[in-house]
N, C-alpha and C positions, 0 to 999 in steps of 0.2 A: 693511636695505637689500637691494634685490633688483638684482643686476647680472648681466651677461652679454651675449652676442651672439646674437640669435635666428637659428636656422638654417632655420625653416620658419614660414610664416604659419599662424595658427590661434587658437583660443581654449583656454586652459588653465586649470584649476582647481586650487587647492591650499589647504591648511589649515595655519595657524601655531598651534602650541601652545606656551605658556610655563608653566613649573612652577617655583615657588620652592623654597627649601631649608628651609623651616620644618617643623615637626612639630606637626600634620599638614600635609603638603604642600598648597598651594593651586595651582590651575591655571586657565587660561583658554585658549580656542580661538577662532579667527576664520578664516572661509572667505573666500577671494578668487578672483577670476577675472581673468585677464590676457589681453587680445586683441592679438596681433601682426598688424599689417597686411602684406600682400605689398608687394614693391617696385613702384615706379611709380605708387603712389596717394597720395603724400604721406608715406609712411614712418610711423614712430612706431607708437603703439598706446595702449592705456589699461589702467589697473588699476581694478578695481571691487570694492568691499566690499558684498555684497548686504545 
């Protein structure tokens, strides 16, 4: 879950990585881009997984 209140419009990228507790550990990563629209143009935004 991604939560929060945007403070500035723009496009932001981040990567989520999950690692299990097995031996040997297994992990996976996924990159996302979130776009925050400025006020006055419908609000909202979007989340993309390229």
